[in-house]
ZATILUM-320626 format. One record per residue: residue in one letter; residue number from 1; x, y, z of N, C-alpha, C in turn. Coordinates in steps of 0.001 Angstrom, whole numbers, plus 524288, in hexadecimal, padded with zeros to 5 digits. Each point is the difference from the previous one (the first is absolute). Layout:
type	seq	n.east	n.north	n.up	ca.east	ca.north	ca.up	c.east	c.north	c.up
a	NUM	X	Y	Z	X	Y	Z	X	Y	Z
...
//
This chain:
type	seq	n.east	n.north	n.up	ca.east	ca.north	ca.up	c.east	c.north	c.up
x	1	D6388	A2E30	4E4D5	7FE23	80448	7FCCC	80221	7FF5E	7FA7B
x	2	7FC95	7FFEF	7FC0A	801E4	7FF60	7FAB1	80301	804D5	7FE41
x	3	803B2	7FF1B	7FC75	802DC	8047B	7FDF5	7FC5A	8033E	7FC9F
x	4	80105	80525	7FF76	7FC65	80375	7FD3D	7FF19	7FE85	7FA50
x	5	803EA	7FD8A	7FD77	7FF54	7FEB8	7FA7D	7FC9D	7FB2B	7FF19
x	6	7FEE3	7FCF7	80421	7FCB7	7FB61	7FF81	7FA80	8015F	801CF
x	7	7FC50	7FF9E	7FC62	7FA91	80136	8013C	7FD9A	7FB90	80339
x	8	7FD8B	8016A	80445	7FD3D	7FC27	80328	7FAFA	7FE89	7FD2D
x	9	7FEF0	7FAEC	7FFAF	7FB3C	7FE1A	7FD7D	7FC49	7FDFD	8042C
x	10	7FB09	8011F	7FF3D	7FBF7	7FE2A	8038F	7FDF2	7FAC6	7FE07
x	11	80018	7FC18	8037A	7FE5E	7FAB2	7FE9B	7FBA6	7FE46	803B3
x	12	7FBD0	7FE0C	7FDB9	7FBB8	7FDB2	802FE	80033	7FA21	7FF2E
x	13	8005E	7FD0A	80447	7FFEA	7FA4A	7FFCB	7FA97	7FE3D	801B8
x	14	7FD59	7FD08	7FC9D	7FABF	7FE11	8013C	8001D	7FA0C	7FFA3
x	15	7FFFF	7FD7D	80483	8006E	7FA4D	8003D	7FE09	7FE3F	80556
x	16	7FD01	7FBCA	80022	7FDF0	7FE13	804F5	803D4	7FC73	802E3
x	17	80479	7FED0	7FDC0	803F5	7FCC4	8028B	80389	80377	80357
x	18	7FE88	8009F	804DF	802EB	80375	80384	805AD	7FE57	800A0
x	19	80110	7FAEE	7FFA8	8055E	7FE17	80063	80359	801CD	7FB69
x	20	7FD9D	8013D	7FBAA	802CF	80208	7FB77	8004F	805F2	80031
x	21	7FBBA	8027B	80167	7FFA5	805B6	7FFCF	803CB	802A9	803BD
x	22	8003A	7FE30	804D4	8036E	8027B	803DC	805AD	80023	7FE50
x	23	80258	7FB7A	7FEC1	80573	80006	7FE4E	800E4	802FF	7FAE6
x	24	7FC43	7FFB7	7FC65	80086	802CA	7FB12	8000A	805E5	800EB
x	25	7FC69	801E1	8032D	7FFD0	8059C	80143	80502	801AE	802C1
x	26	801E3	7FCD6	80393	804D0	80136	802D6	804AC	80043	7FC4C
x	27	80068	7FC3D	7FC60	8044E	80010	7FC33	7FFE1	804EC	7FCBB
x	28	7FB74	80173	7FE16	7FFA5	804AA	7FCB0	8014A	804EF	80313
x	29	7FDE5	8006F	804BA	80121	8049F	80339	805D1	80064	8013D
x	30	80295	7FB8A	800EB	80588	8000B	8017A	8037E	801F7	7FB9A
x	31	7FE23	7FFD7	7FB3C	80312	801F3	7FB97	8003A	805F8	7FFE9
x	32	7FC62	80287	802CC	7FFFE	805AC	80046	7FDF0	802A9	7FB26
x	33	7FE07	7FCFF	7FC4B	7FE01	8023A	7FB14	7FA20	7FF78	7FF7B
x	34	7FD88	7FD81	803DD	7FA74	7FED9	7FF82	7FD03	8018F	804E4
x	35	7FBA4	802A4	7FF2B	7FC32	800FD	8041A	7FBCE	7FBD6	7FF2B
x	36	7FECB	7FCFF	80404	7FCB2	7FB60	7FF5F	7FB13	8005B	80354
x	37	7FB9F	7FE9E	7FD9B	7FB0F	7FF4C	802CF	7FE32	7FA70	7FEE0
x	38	7FCFA	7FDC1	80391	7FE31	7FAA5	7FF4C	7FA1E	7FF9E	800D0
x	39	7FDB9	7FC2D	7FD61	7FA7D	7FEA9	800AD	7FFA2	7FA17	7FFAD
x	40	7FC5F	7FDBB	80308	7FFAC	7FA55	80058	7FB45	7FDAE	7FD35
x	41	7FD1F	80330	7FD32	7FBDB	7FE0B	7FC9F	7FF0D	80412	7FBC0
x	42	7FD45	7FE5D	7FBF0	7FF39	80361	7FB85	7FCE8	804F0	80124
x	43	7FC11	7FF98	80359	7FCCF	8049B	80147	8033A	80416	802E0
x	44	80322	7FE4C	803C8	8036D	80395	802CC	8041D	8023E	7FC4E
x	45	801EA	7FCC4	7FC65	803C5	801D4	7FC25	7FDCD	80450	7FC90
x	46	7FB1D	7FF7B	7FE83	7FD72	803FF	7FCCC	7FFA7	80529	802F7
x	47	7FE78	7FFBF	804F3	7FFA4	804B6	8033A	8055C	80281	800CD
x	48	803E4	7FCCC	80145	8053D	8021E	800F6	80258	8025A	7FB14
x	49	7FF0C	7FD9B	7FB83	80213	8020C	7FB18	7FDED	8057C	7FEEF
x	50	7FB07	800EF	80124	7FD9D	8051B	7FEFD	8022D	80444	80389
x	51	801FA	7FE8E	80495	80226	803CC	803B7	805F0	80067	7FF7E
x	52	802AB	7FB86	7FFCC	805B2	7FFC8	7FFD4	80224	80187	7FAA1
x	53	7FD00	7FEDC	7FBDD	80176	80117	7FA97	8058B	7FE19	7FEC6
x	54	800AC	7FACF	8001B	80530	7FDD3	7FF0F	801B4	80088	7FA4B
x	55	80513	7FFA5	7FF35	80215	7FFAD	7FAAC	7FF21	7FA82	7FDDB
x	56	80078	7FC18	80380	7FF8F	7FA7B	7FE90	7FCA8	7FD33	80409
x	57	7FCAA	7FC71	7FE21	7FD03	7FC9A	8037F	80180	7FA5B	7FED8
x	58	801E1	7FD42	80403	80126	7FA6E	7FFAB	7FB29	7FD29	801F0
x	59	7FD71	7FD09	7FC90	7FACC	7FDEA	80123	7FFDE	7FA14	7FF75
x	60	7FE4B	7FD61	8041E	7FF19	7FA5B	7FFD4	7FACF	7FF0D	7FD3F
x	61	7FF79	7FB7D	7FD93	7FB14	7FECD	7FD4E	7FBD2	7FDD0	80397
x	62	8016F	7FC7A	80378	7FC28	7FD61	8035A	7FFBB	802B2	80547
x	63	7FBF1	8032D	800AB	7FF44	802E3	804E8	7FA3B	80031	8015D
x	64	7FED6	800B7	804FE	7FA88	8009A	80197	7FDE6	80569	7FE87
x	65	7FAEB	8005F	7FFF7	7FCF1	804C8	7FF29	80033	801F5	7FA67
x	66	80490	8002D	7FD94	80093	801D2	7FA9A	804F7	7FD7A	7FDFA
x	67	7FF95	7FC96	7FC0B	804B8	7FD58	7FE2F	80371	803BD	7FCD3
x	68	804A0	7FE30	7FEB2	803CC	80355	7FD5B	7FE32	80203	7FABA
x	69	7FD51	7FCAB	7FCF3	7FE16	801C4	7FAE8	7FBEF	80456	800A2
x	70	7FC73	7FF43	8039B	7FC00	80402	800EE	80284	80508	80200
x	71	803F0	7FF7A	8035B	802BC	804A4	801F2	8029E	802E4	7FB83
x	72	8029D	7FD31	7FC8B	8027E	8028E	7FB7B	7FBF2	802F1	7FCBD
x	73	7FB9B	7FD82	7FEF8	7FBDF	80280	7FCDF	7FDFD	804EA	802AB
x	74	7FF1F	7FFC4	80513	7FDFB	8048B	802E1	8040A	8046A	80020
x	75	804F6	7FE9E	80090	80413	80406	7FFF7	80043	802B7	7FAB0
x	76	7FF2A	7FD1F	7FBD2	80017	80244	7FAB8	7FB37	80375	7FF01
x	77	7FBA6	7FEE8	80296	7FB37	8030F	7FF37	80033	8054F	802AE
x	78	802F2	80072	80433	80029	804C6	8032B	8042C	803B8	7FDDE
x	79	7FE95	804BF	7FE83	803D9	803B3	7FDEB	80490	80116	803BE
x	80	7FF0E	7FF99	8051D	80430	800F8	803CD	8041E	7FBB2	7FFF8
x	81	7FE6F	7FB3B	7FEAD	80390	7FB90	80067	8015A	7FD9C	7FAB5
x	82	7FDF0	80228	7FBE8	800B9	7FDDA	7FABD	805C1	7FF8D	7FE6C
x	83	8034F	80395	801C6	80579	80015	7FE62	803A6	7FCAB	8033D
x	84	7FDFD	7FD44	803DD	8034D	7FCAC	8034D	80200	7FB64	7FCC4
x	85	8050C	7FEF1	80065	8023D	7FB67	7FD74	7FE45	7FB3B	8031A
x	86	7FD85	7FC43	7FD5B	7FDFB	7FB50	80289	803A7	7FB67	7FF07
x	87	8017D	7FD62	8042E	80353	7FB5C	7FFB9	7FD3A	7FBA0	802FD
x	88	7FEF0	7FBC0	7FD54	7FD7F	7FB7D	80270	8042C	7FC8C	8027D
x	89	7FEF5	7FE57	804DF	8033D	7FC1E	802B2	7FC8A	7FB37	800CB
x	90	801AC	7FB8B	7FDF2	7FCAC	7FB64	80077	80322	7FAF8	7FFC8
x	91	7FDF0	7FBFC	80267	80214	7FABC	7FF6D	7FC70	7FCF2	7FC52
x	92	7FBC3	8027E	7FE74	7FC04	7FDA3	7FCAA	801A2	8008C	7FA4D
x	93	800D2	7FBA2	7FD6C	80191	8000B	7FA83	7FBA5	7FDCD	7FCA9
x	94	7FF13	80286	7FBA3	7FC2F	7FE05	7FC42	801AE	801CB	7FA94
x	95	7FE34	7FD55	7FC04	8015E	80193	7FAAC	7FE02	80578	7FE9E
x	96	7FBDC	801BD	8029E	7FDA9	80517	7FECD	80229	80471	80355
x	97	803A5	7FEE5	80383	801DD	803FA	803AC	8021C	804DD	7FD39
x	98	80372	7FF47	7FC50	80244	80479	7FD37	7FBF3	80318	7FCF9
x	99	7FC82	7FD5C	7FD5A	7FBEB	802A6	7FCED	7FC4A	80308	80393
x	100	7FE8A	7FD8A	80451	7FC80	80295	803B7	802B6	804CC	8025B
x	101	804FD	7FF6E	80158	802F4	8045F	80238	8003B	8048D	7FC30
x	102	8010A	7FEDF	7FB1E	80035	80417	7FC03	7FAB9	802BE	7FF7C
x	103	7FBC5	7FD0A	80021	7FABF	80238	7FF89	7FEB3	80399	80496
x	104	80233	7FEE3	80494	7FEF1	8032B	804AA	803E5	8047B	800A9
x	105	80391	8009E	7FC51	803C2	8044C	80058	8047B	7FEFD	803B8
x	106	80127	7FB07	80103	80443	7FE91	80383	80532	800AB	7FD2A
x	107	803BF	80288	802A3	80510	80112	7FDA3	803CF	7FB7A	80087
x	108	7FF77	7FCE1	80429	803BF	7FBD3	800EE	7FD92	7FBBC	80357
x	109	80236	7FB4C	7FFA0	7FE58	7FB85	80318	804A6	7FE01	80321
x	110	7FF2F	7FF0A	80500	803EE	7FD8F	80355	7FDC2	7FAD5	801DA
x	111	802AB	7FBBD	7FEBD	7FE36	7FAD9	80195	8028A	7FEB3	80537
x	112	7FCB5	7FEFB	803F1	801E1	7FEBB	80542	80244	7FA7F	8000D
x	113	80442	7FF1E	802A5	80350	803E5	8028E	80379	802A3	7FBEE
x	114	800B8	8050D	8007F	80328	802EE	7FC3A	804FD	801EF	80293
x	115	803CB	8011C	7FCC4	80511	801E9	801CE	7FFD2	805ED	8009E
x	116	80357	80206	8036D	80032	805AB	800DD	8011B	802FA	7FAF9
x	117	8037B	7FE01	7FCAB	80138	802CF	7FB26	7FB46	8005E	7FC6B
x	118	7FC9D	7FBF2	7FFFC	7FB3C	80040	7FCEC	7FC3F	8040C	80231
x	119	7FFB3	8003A	80524	7FCB2	803E6	80293	801E1	8057F	7FEB9
x	120	80503	800FB	80094	80215	8053C	7FEFA	7FF64	8018A	7FA49
x	121	8008C	7FC43	7FC7A	7FF30	80115	7FA70	7FA52	801B0	7FF12
x	122	7FC5D	7FD5F	80292	7FA6F	8013D	7FF54	7FEA7	8055F	80256
x	123	802D8	80196	803F9	7FEF1	8050D	80282	80289	80466	7FCF4
//
Protein backbone atom coordinates (compact mmCIF):
# COMPACT_ATOMS: atom_id res chain seq x y z
CA UNK A 1 0.00 0.00 0.00
CA UNK A 2 1.52 3.34 -1.00
CA UNK A 3 1.96 5.96 1.66
CA UNK A 4 -0.71 8.71 1.58
CA UNK A 5 1.74 11.41 0.46
CA UNK A 6 2.71 9.46 -2.69
CA UNK A 7 0.13 9.75 -5.44
CA UNK A 8 -0.57 6.52 -7.27
CA UNK A 9 -0.16 6.93 -11.03
CA UNK A 10 -2.12 4.96 -13.59
CA UNK A 11 0.07 3.45 -16.30
CA UNK A 12 -1.08 1.74 -19.49
CA UNK A 13 1.50 -0.51 -21.18
CA UNK A 14 0.78 -1.15 -24.88
CA UNK A 15 3.21 -3.62 -26.43
CA UNK A 16 2.81 -6.90 -28.30
CA UNK A 17 5.93 -8.41 -26.66
CA UNK A 18 4.32 -10.37 -23.85
CA UNK A 19 7.74 -11.35 -22.50
CA UNK A 20 8.42 -7.66 -21.88
CA UNK A 21 4.97 -6.56 -20.74
CA UNK A 22 4.47 -9.11 -17.95
CA UNK A 23 7.71 -8.40 -16.07
CA UNK A 24 7.40 -4.65 -16.66
CA UNK A 25 3.86 -4.56 -15.25
CA UNK A 26 4.95 -6.68 -12.29
CA UNK A 27 7.92 -4.38 -11.54
CA UNK A 28 5.74 -1.28 -11.60
CA UNK A 29 3.00 -2.85 -9.46
CA UNK A 30 5.59 -4.05 -6.91
CA UNK A 31 6.67 -0.46 -6.29
CA UNK A 32 3.22 0.27 -4.85
CA UNK A 33 3.03 3.60 -6.70
CA UNK A 34 1.49 2.44 -9.95
CA UNK A 35 -1.84 1.01 -11.02
CA UNK A 36 -1.12 -0.84 -14.28
CA UNK A 37 -3.25 -1.96 -17.21
CA UNK A 38 -1.89 -3.74 -20.28
CA UNK A 39 -2.81 -4.10 -23.94
CA UNK A 40 -1.08 -6.25 -26.54
CA UNK A 41 -1.93 -4.31 -29.69
CA UNK A 42 -2.69 -0.73 -30.62
CA UNK A 43 -6.44 -1.20 -31.11
CA UNK A 44 -6.85 -2.77 -27.66
CA UNK A 45 -4.63 -0.02 -26.24
CA UNK A 46 -6.92 2.64 -27.68
CA UNK A 47 -9.98 1.00 -26.11
CA UNK A 48 -8.30 0.50 -22.73
CA UNK A 49 -7.01 4.08 -22.65
CA UNK A 50 -10.56 5.43 -23.07
CA UNK A 51 -11.81 3.36 -20.11
CA UNK A 52 -8.75 3.19 -17.80
CA UNK A 53 -7.75 6.85 -18.43
CA UNK A 54 -4.10 6.44 -17.48
CA UNK A 55 -1.78 9.24 -16.43
CA UNK A 56 0.94 7.73 -18.66
CA UNK A 57 0.87 5.36 -21.64
CA UNK A 58 4.01 3.37 -22.46
CA UNK A 59 3.64 2.59 -26.17
CA UNK A 60 5.65 0.33 -28.47
CA UNK A 61 5.93 1.45 -32.08
CA UNK A 62 5.69 -1.88 -33.92
CA UNK A 63 2.39 -3.55 -33.07
CA UNK A 64 -0.41 -5.32 -34.91
CA UNK A 65 -3.79 -3.74 -35.72
CA UNK A 66 -2.66 -0.16 -34.94
CA UNK A 67 1.00 0.84 -34.70
CA UNK A 68 2.37 3.10 -31.99
CA UNK A 69 2.38 6.27 -34.10
CA UNK A 70 -1.24 5.78 -35.13
CA UNK A 71 -2.17 5.04 -31.51
CA UNK A 72 -0.50 8.27 -30.35
CA UNK A 73 -2.38 10.26 -33.01
CA UNK A 74 -5.72 8.68 -32.08
CA UNK A 75 -5.14 9.31 -28.37
CA UNK A 76 -4.43 12.99 -29.12
CA UNK A 77 -7.64 13.29 -31.20
CA UNK A 78 -9.94 12.02 -28.43
CA UNK A 79 -10.80 14.63 -25.75
CA UNK A 80 -10.94 11.87 -23.11
CA UNK A 81 -7.37 10.74 -23.77
CA UNK A 82 -5.74 13.93 -25.03
CA UNK A 83 -4.04 14.66 -21.68
CA UNK A 84 -2.33 11.28 -21.29
CA UNK A 85 1.46 11.54 -21.13
CA UNK A 86 2.78 9.46 -24.04
CA UNK A 87 6.09 7.60 -23.73
CA UNK A 88 7.41 5.59 -26.67
CA UNK A 89 9.28 2.34 -25.95
CA UNK A 90 11.20 1.08 -28.96
CA UNK A 91 14.28 -0.74 -30.18
CA UNK A 92 13.73 0.92 -33.56
CA UNK A 93 16.16 3.78 -34.13
CA UNK A 94 16.01 6.26 -36.96
CA UNK A 95 17.24 9.79 -37.55
CA UNK A 96 13.61 11.00 -37.60
CA UNK A 97 12.55 9.31 -34.35
CA UNK A 98 12.83 12.40 -32.14
CA UNK A 99 11.18 14.72 -34.67
CA UNK A 100 8.34 12.28 -35.28
CA UNK A 101 7.84 11.81 -31.53
CA UNK A 102 7.65 15.56 -31.00
CA UNK A 103 5.10 15.90 -33.82
CA UNK A 104 2.90 13.23 -32.20
CA UNK A 105 3.02 14.87 -28.76
CA UNK A 106 5.28 12.22 -27.21
CA UNK A 107 6.79 13.33 -23.90
CA UNK A 108 9.65 10.83 -23.72
CA UNK A 109 11.44 8.03 -25.57
CA UNK A 110 12.73 4.82 -23.98
CA UNK A 111 15.13 2.82 -26.13
CA UNK A 112 14.83 -0.93 -25.47
CA UNK A 113 16.38 -2.37 -23.45
CA UNK A 114 16.06 0.47 -20.94
CA UNK A 115 17.12 0.77 -17.33
CA UNK A 116 14.65 1.03 -14.45
CA UNK A 117 15.86 4.54 -13.58
CA UNK A 118 15.09 5.70 -17.13
CA UNK A 119 11.63 4.17 -16.89
CA UNK A 120 10.90 5.82 -13.54
CA UNK A 121 12.16 9.17 -14.82
CA UNK A 122 9.77 8.91 -17.79
CA UNK A 123 6.85 8.07 -15.49
